[in-house]
C-alpha positions in Angstrom: -8.9 -78.9 8.0 -11.3 -77.1 10.8 -7.6 -75.5 12.3 -7.0 -74.0 8.7 -10.2 -72.5 9.1 -9.5 -71.5 12.5 -6.2 -70.1 11.7 -7.4 -68.4 8.7 -10.5 -66.8 10.8 -7.6 -65.7 13.4 -5.4 -64.2 10.8 -8.3 -62.3 9.5 -9.8 -61.0 12.8 -6.2 -59.7 13.6 -5.7 -57.9 9.9 -9.1 -56.1 11.2 -7.8 -55.1 14.5 -4.8 -54.0 12.9 -6.7 -52.0 10.2 -9.1 -50.6 13.2 -5.5 -49.6 15.5 -3.9 -47.8 12.8 -7.6 -46.1 11.6 -7.6 -44.8 15.4 -4.0 -43.6 15.3 -4.8 -41.8 12.2 -7.7 -40.2 13.7 -5.7 -39.2 17.0 -3.4 -37.7 15.1 -5.6 -35.8 13.0 -6.9 -34.6 15.9 -3.7 -34.0 17.9 -3.0 -31.9 15.0 -6.3 -29.9 14.8 -5.7 -29.2 18.5 -2.3 -27.7 17.6 -3.4 -25.7 14.9 -6.4 -24.2 17.3 -3.5 -23.2 19.9 -1.2 -21.6 17.4 -4.2 -19.5 16.1 -5.1 -18.6 20.1 -1.4 -17.6 20.5 -1.4 -15.7 17.7 -4.6 -13.2 18.3 -3.4 -13.2 22.1 -0.2 -11.7 20.5 -2.1 -9.0 18.6 -4.2 -8.3 21.4 -1.1 -7.5 23.6 0.4 -5.4 20.7 -3.1 -3.1 20.4 -2.7 -3.1 24.3 0.4 -1.9 24.0 0.1 0.5 21.6 -3.2 1.9 23.4 -1.2 2.2 27.1 1.8 4.3 24.7 -0.9 6.6 23.4 -2.3 7.4 26.7 0.9 7.5 28.2 2.0 10.0 25.7 -1.4 12.3 26.3 -0.9 11.9 29.9 3.0 12.8 29.9 1.9 15.7 27.3 -0.5 17.5 29.7 1.8 16.6 32.6 4.4 19.0 30.6 1.9 21.3 29.9 1.4 21.5 33.9 4.7 21.8 34.8 6.3 25.5 35.5 8.8 26.2 32.7 10.8 29.2 34.6 11.7 30.2 37.9 8.5 32.8 37.8 6.4 30.0 37.2 8.3 27.6 40.1 8.3 30.7 42.5 4.7 31.3 41.6 3.8 27.9 42.6 5.5 27.6 45.4 3.7 31.0 47.2 0.7 29.4 46.2 1.6 26.6 48.4 2.3 28.1 51.2 
């Protein structure tokens, strides 16, 4: 009779341990999912910021290119004038 009681207690303890292990596993899986969501959000933000920087660089380069074109001699007379100015 005592052995039956001990067996029942051991079985109950094993069941509780298994429940605790499952609860812990669920908690770990939820944490992993949460971390993966955070990673996705960070990567999306980085892509958006990268696009903003890229667009800024294109706009800035276009302005500088336009400025350089304005300063570039357009014909042989201007080229000659600039060449003489360097001498």
